[in-house]
C-alpha positions in Angstrom: 2.9 25.8 -11.0 -0.7 25.4 -10.3 -1.5 21.7 -9.7 -4.4 19.5 -9.1 -4.8 16.4 -8.1 -8.1 14.8 -8.1 -8.9 12.5 -5.4 -7.8 12.6 -1.6 -6.7 8.6 -1.3 -3.4 7.9 -0.6 -1.5 8.7 -3.8 -3.7 12.1 -4.0 -3.3 13.0 -0.7 0.8 12.4 -0.1 1.0 13.9 -3.9 -0.6 17.2 -3.0 0.9 17.7 0.0 4.3 17.3 -1.1 3.8 19.4 -4.0 2.7 22.0 -1.9 5.7 21.6 0.5 8.3 22.8 -2.3 5.8 25.9 -3.2 3.4 25.2 -5.6 -0.4 26.3 -5.7 -1.9 22.3 -5.2 -6.0 22.0 -4.8 -7.0 18.3 -4.3 -10.4 17.7 -5.0 -12.4 15.0 -4.0 -16.0 13.9 -4.8 -16.5 13.3 -0.9 -17.5 16.6 0.8 -17.6 14.9 4.0 -13.6 13.7 3.6 -12.8 17.5 2.2 -14.6 19.2 5.0 -12.7 17.3 7.4 -9.4 17.6 5.7 -10.2 21.7 6.0 -10.2 21.2 9.4 -6.9 19.3 9.5 -8.4 15.8 10.2 -6.2 13.4 7.7 -8.1 10.3 7.0 -4.9 8.0 6.9 -2.3 7.4 8.9 0.8 8.7 7.5 3.9 9.8 9.6 4.7 13.4 8.8 1.6 13.9 7.0 -0.6 15.6 9.0 2.4 18.3 9.2 2.3 19.1 6.2 -1.3 19.6 5.6 -1.6 21.8 8.4 1.6 23.9 7.3 0.5 24.5 3.9 -2.8 24.6 4.4 -2.3 27.8 6.7 0.1 29.5 4.1 -2.3 28.9 1.2 -0.3 26.4 -0.7 -2.5 23.9 -0.1 -6.4 23.7 -0.8 -9.4 21.2 -0.8 -12.2 21.5 -2.4 -15.5 19.4 -4.2 -15.5 21.5 -6.9 -13.9 19.8 -9.8 -15.1 22.7 -12.5 -12.9 25.9 -11.3 -9.8 23.7 -10.8 -9.7 22.1 -14.0 -10.0 25.4 -15.7 -7.3 27.3 -13.3 -4.7 24.1 -13.1 -1.4 24.1 -15.5 -1.2 20.1 -14.2 -3.3 17.8 -13.3 -3.1 14.6 -11.7 -5.0 12.0 -11.7 -5.1 10.1 -8.4 -8.3 8.3 -8.1 -8.3 4.3 -6.4 -8.7 1.7 -9.4 -10.2 -1.3 -7.3 -9.8 -4.9 -8.0 -12.5 -6.0 -10.1 -13.7 -10.1 -9.5 -11.6 -11.0 -12.5 -8.2 -9.1 -11.3 -8.5 -6.3 -13.5 -8.4 -2.8 -12.4 -11.7 -0.7 -12.2 -11.2 2.3 -14.3 -14.3 4.1 -13.8 -13.3 6.6 -11.2 -9.9 7.1 -13.8 -12.3 7.9 -16.8 -14.6 9.9 -15.0 -12.1 11.9 -13.9 -11.0 12.1 -17.9 -14.4 13.3 -18.7 -15.0 16.1 -16.4 -11.2 17.6 -18.0 -12.4 17.3 -21.6 -15.7 18.8 -20.4 -13.7 21.7 -18.2 -10.6 22.8 -19.3 -10.2 26.0 -21.5 -6.7 26.3 -22.0 -3.4 23.8 -22.5 -3.0 21.4 -19.7 -0.8 18.2 -18.7 -2.9 15.5 -17.7 -1.4 12.8 -15.5 -2.2 9.1 -14.7 -1.0 9.2 -10.9 -3.1 6.4 -10.2 -1.6 2.7 -10.6 -3.3 2.0 -14.1 -2.7 -1.4 -16.2 -0.9 -0.6 -19.6 -2.7 1.1 -22.1 -4.6 3.6 -19.7 -3.4 6.6 -20.8 -5.1 5.8 -24.5 -8.3 5.4 -22.8 -7.4 8.8 -20.9 -6.8 10.8 -24.0 -9.6 9.0 -26.0 -12.2 10.3 -23.2 -11.1 13.7 -22.9 -11.5 13.9 -26.6 -14.5 12.9 -26.8 -15.8 15.8 -24.6 -13.3 18.5 -26.3 -15.4 17.2 -29.5 -19.1 17.6 -28.2 -17.6 21.6 -26.7 -15.8 22.6 -30.0 -17.2 22.1 -33.3 -13.9 23.6 -34.7 -10.8 21.2 -34.0 -8.6 23.8 -34.6 -10.2 26.0 -31.7 -9.9 23.0 -29.2 -7.5 23.4 -26.0 -4.8 20.9 -26.5 -2.9 18.6 -23.7 0.0 16.2 -23.5 -1.0 12.4 -21.4 1.6 12.0 -19.3 2.0 8.6 -17.1 3.6 9.4 -13.6 3.5 6.0 -11.6 4.0 6.5 -7.4 6.7 4.6 -5.8 5.3 5.2 -2.2 6.0 3.2 0.7 3.3 3.3 3.2 4.8 4.3 6.5 7.5 6.4 4.2 5.6 8.1 1.9 6.8 11.4 2.7 10.1 10.7 2.5 9.8 8.8 -0.6 8.0 11.6 -2.2 10.4 14.1 -0.9 14.1 12.0 -1.8 12.9 10.2 -4.4 14.8 7.2 -5.6 13.3 7.5 -9.0 10.8 9.6 -10.9 9.8 7.8 -14.0 8.0 10.1 -16.6 5.7 8.5 -19.5 5.4 10.8 -22.3 5.2 11.6 -26.1 5.6 15.0 -26.3 8.8 17.2 -25.4 6.3 20.0 -24.1 5.0 17.6 -21.5 8.1 15.9 -20.6 9.8 19.4 -20.0 6.8 20.6 -17.8 7.2 17.4 -15.7 10.9 18.3 -15.3 10.9 21.1 -14.3 8.2 19.8 -11.3 10.0 17.5 -10.4 13.8 19.5 -10.5 13.6 20.7 -6.8 13.2 17.4 -5.3 16.1 16.3 -7.0 18.7 18.5 -6.2 21.5 16.5 -5.1 21.0 13.5 -8.1 19.0 14.0 -11.0 16.9 10.7 -11.1 14.4 12.1 -13.6 14.0 8.8 -15.8 11.8 9.4 -19.0 10.5 6.9 -21.1 7.5 6.1 -23.4 3.7 6.2 -21.9 3.2 1.8 -21.9 6.8 2.0 -20.6 6.2 3.7 -17.6 2.4 2.5 -16.9 4.5 -1.3 -17.3 7.3 -0.6 -15.0 5.0 0.4 -11.9 3.3 -3.1 -12.1 6.3 -4.8 -12.8 7.9 -3.3 -9.6 5.4 -4.6 -7.0 5.8 -7.8 -9.0 9.2 -7.9 -8.4 9.1 -7.1 -4.7 6.0 -9.8 -4.3 7.9 -12.3 -6.0 10.7 -12.0 -3.7 8.4 -11.9 -0.9 6.7 -15.4 -1.8 9.7 -17.2 -2.8 11.4 -16.5 0.3 7.8 -18.3 1.6 8.2 -20.7 0.0 11.7 -21.8 1.0 10.6 -21.1 4.4 8.2 -23.9 3.8 10.7 -26.5 2.6 12.9 -25.3 5.1 10.4 -26.6 7.8 10.5 -29.9 6.0 14.0 -30.8 5.8 15.2 -29.2 9.1 16.9 -26.6 8.3 16.6 -22.7 9.2 15.3 -20.3 6.9 16.9 -17.2 9.2 20.2 -18.6 8.7 20.0 -19.3 4.7 18.5 -15.9 4.5 21.5 -14.6 5.9 23.1 -16.9 3.6 21.8 -15.8 0.3 21.5 -11.9 1.7 25.7 -11.6 1.1 25.3 -11.8 -2.5 25.0 -8.5 -3.5 23.2 -9.7 -6.6 20.5 -10.7 -4.3 20.5 -8.4 -1.4 18.8 -8.3 1.9 15.7 -6.6 1.3 12.5 -8.0 0.5 13.7 -11.9 1.6 12.4 -12.1 5.1 10.0 -14.7 5.8 6.3 -14.1 7.3 2.8 -14.9 7.2 2.1 -13.0 3.8 2.2 -9.8 2.0 -0.9 -7.5 1.5 -1.6 -4.3 1.3 -3.2 -2.3 -1.5 -0.9 -2.5 -3.7 1.1 -6.0 -4.3 -2.1 -8.2 -4.0 -4.0 -6.0 -7.0 -0.9 -4.9 -9.1 -0.2 -8.6 -8.9 -3.3 -9.9 -9.9 -3.8 -6.7 -12.4 -0.7 -7.2 -14.4 -1.7 -11.4 -14.5 -4.7 -10.1 -15.7 -3.6 -8.1 -19.0 -0.9 -11.0 -19.8 -3.9 -13.3 -20.4 -5.8 -10.5 -22.3 -3.0 -10.7 -24.4 -2.8 -14.1 -24.6 -0.1 -15.2 -22.4 -0.3 -17.5 -19.6 2.1 -15.6 -16.6 3.1 -18.4 -14.6 5.5 -17.0 -12.0 2.6 -14.2 -11.7 0.0 -17.1 -10.9 2.1 -19.2 -8.5 3.3 -15.9 -6.2 -0.2 -15.1 -5.4 -0.9 -18.7 -4.6 1.8 -18.7 -2.6 0.9 -15.8 -0.9 -2.6 -16.7 -0.4 -1.6 -20.4 1.2 1.3 -18.3 3.4 -1.3 -16.2 5.4 -2.8 -19.5 6.8 0.7 -20.4 7.9 0.4 -19.0 11.4 -3.3 -20.3 11.7 -2.3 -23.9 11.0 0.5 -23.6 13.4 -2.0 -22.5 16.2 -4.3 -25.4 15.2 -1.7 -27.8 14.9 -0.1 -26.8 18.6 -3.7 -26.9 20.0 -6.0 -28.9 18.1 -8.4 -28.3 15.2 -11.4 -27.4 18.4 -10.2 -24.1 19.8 -13.4 -23.2 22.1 -12.2 -21.7 24.8 -9.2 -20.7 23.8 -7.5 -16.7 24.1 -5.1 -15.6 22.0 -3.2 -12.2 22.1 -2.3 -10.4 18.7 0.5 -8.2 18.5 -0.5 -5.9 15.4 -3.1 -5.9 12.5 -2.0 -3.2 9.9 -0.4 -5.4 6.8 2.8 -3.6 7.5 3.6 -1.0 10.2 3.6 2.9 9.9 0.4 2.5 8.7 -3.7 1.8 9.8 -3.9 0.3 6.4 -5.7 -3.2 6.7 -6.3 -4.0 2.9 -5.4 -7.8 2.2 -3.9 -7.7 5.6 -2.5 -11.5 7.1 -4.1 -10.6 10.0 -7.6 -10.6 8.7 -7.2 -14.2 7.7 -5.4 -15.1 10.5 -8.0 -13.9 13.1 -11.0 -15.3 11.2 -9.4 -18.5 10.9 -8.9 -19.1 14.5 -12.4 -17.5 15.7 -13.8 -19.9 13.5 -12.8 -22.4 15.1 -14.2 -20.9 18.1 -10.8 -18.9 19.9 -11.1 -15.9 21.3 -8.6 -12.9 20.0 -7.2 -10.2 22.2 -5.6 -7.4 19.7 -3.7 -4.7 19.9 -2.4 -2.7 16.9 -0.8 1.2 17.8 -2.7 2.5 14.7 -5.2 0.3 12.7 -7.6 -0.6 16.0 -9.7 1.8 14.4 -10.2 0.2 11.0 -10.6 -3.2 12.5 -13.4 -2.4 14.7 -14.9 0.1 11.9 -14.4 -2.4 8.7 -12.1 -5.3 8.6 -13.3 -7.1 11.8 -16.4 -5.0 12.6 -18.5 -8.9 12.3 -16.5 -10.9 14.5 -17.8 -10.7 18.0 -15.2 -13.3 19.0 -12.5 -10.4 18.9 -11.9 -7.9 21.5 -9.1 -5.2 21.7 -6.7 -3.6 24.3 -5.1 -0.1 24.8 -1.7 -1.6 25.0 1.2 -4.6 23.8 1.1 -5.7 27.4 -2.7 -5.3 28.7 -3.6 -7.7 25.3 -1.7 -10.4 26.8 -3.5 -11.0 29.9 -5.1 -14.4 30.3 -3.7 -15.3 26.8 -2.9 -19.2 26.0 -0.6 -17.9 23.8 0.6 -14.6 22.1 0.9 -14.3 18.2 2.7 -11.4 16.7 1.6 -10.6 12.7 2.8 -6.8 12.1 6.4 -6.1 13.3 5.9 -2.1 14.9 9.3 -1.3 16.8 7.1 -1.1 19.9 7.5 -4.8 19.8 11.3 -5.1 18.7 11.9 -5.2 22.2 9.4 -5.9 24.9 9.8 -7.0 28.8 9.6 -10.9 27.9 9.2 -10.9 32.2 5.9 -9.3 31.9 5.2 -11.0 28.7 5.5 -14.0 30.6 3.9 -13.0 33.3 0.9 -11.7 31.4 0.1 -15.2 29.4 -1.6 -17.9 31.2 1.4 -19.7 29.5 4.5 -18.8 28.2 3.6 -19.6 23.9 5.0 -17.1 21.5 4.1 -17.4 17.8 6.5 -15.2 15.7 4.9 -14.4 12.2 7.9 -12.0 11.1 10.6 -14.4 12.6 11.4 -11.3 14.6 13.3 -12.6 17.7 15.9 -15.1 18.3 14.8 -18.4 18.8 18.1 -19.3 21.4 17.3 -16.6 23.5 13.5 -17.1 23.7 14.1 -20.8 24.5 16.6 -19.2 27.3 13.6 -17.2 28.6 11.8 -19.9 29.1 8.9 -19.8 26.0 7.8 -22.2 23.5 8.7 -20.1 20.5 7.0 -21.1 17.2 8.8 -19.0 14.3 8.1 -19.5 10.4 10.7 -22.0 8.3 12.1 -22.7 11.5 
């Protein structure tokens, strides 16, 4: 099929590259001309394992191209995916201005039947707004309704985990399609069939239910995280060990082990934004989402837990102290620092006079360029050991694989004193104590 993907952010770029990998003719469109020129040179704006290889391969064989000209691509496509950003507004709602701008362009330039797909994460009712925006432009262009080209609206939410996005797209555990026409639904089924050769994971439903499914999935996962973090805080106060509690409840098949690991809070572009957007939608329809509000409140406080532990150990005034930080990204296998716990922790400590030496395998550029660029108390090192030199304590924030089995003799040698704050409860407390560390976890 001939596919246009409007937006070359995380979702759009992965979507376009993976459809091209399956032999479709794909054009990714973005108004950012500088970004497009870099993509044409195979310079990828995000870190995602496997993405660069697919982009290079499919650009070279002609299956994938990039452009900033939307006009011709809409005219020549069979399917147009809207994959632009929906940033969070001040009131927690999703900002749909970019989605609706693309919709207007589709109505302005389409010449024949199209399948228009919302791939962006959007609140319930967005497909109706997109349909109206397209129709308004068609009405301007065609006085005679019978001569207007037709289109079908589809909601196709993404369920990509950063760091595993290529595998998630190529081997999906489900493909959710919201449609109100059999023609559009069949085209989407044909498009996704090559991704489901071993098992049909195609789930069709009405459009509003599909829009709701995306938000509900992320809200459910965020709820599990905040629930376990709240239990971890109770464990500390009553003298229990959250690591043992987690093992005890995870063995129950109704609960399972995924997303029940305590930590220093969730971040990223999805969970914070989607939980707040779903809560805002509920309020707009006259319902108070008490659980969702609690999930966000717990997560907000959880990002402060490690900082509070450092302050409890070293005092309110941290002047003259240096802390080594392992990990800046909100999760491993990504350079994404949006809403990352590291930002909250580092800013809290430096505001009290501390110096921070940080190391992250992929996210240091993001930290320097955007998220910590104005914090003069932060410096960076090129390895997980160099960052420890002359630090008063180490703090693990992001559980990258290279941090899982370090040389603890080397860690002790580099630190001024063997104090280790673990924001992900990654190591055995018994072993750390045997190695001579003062080891401080969450929920213990």
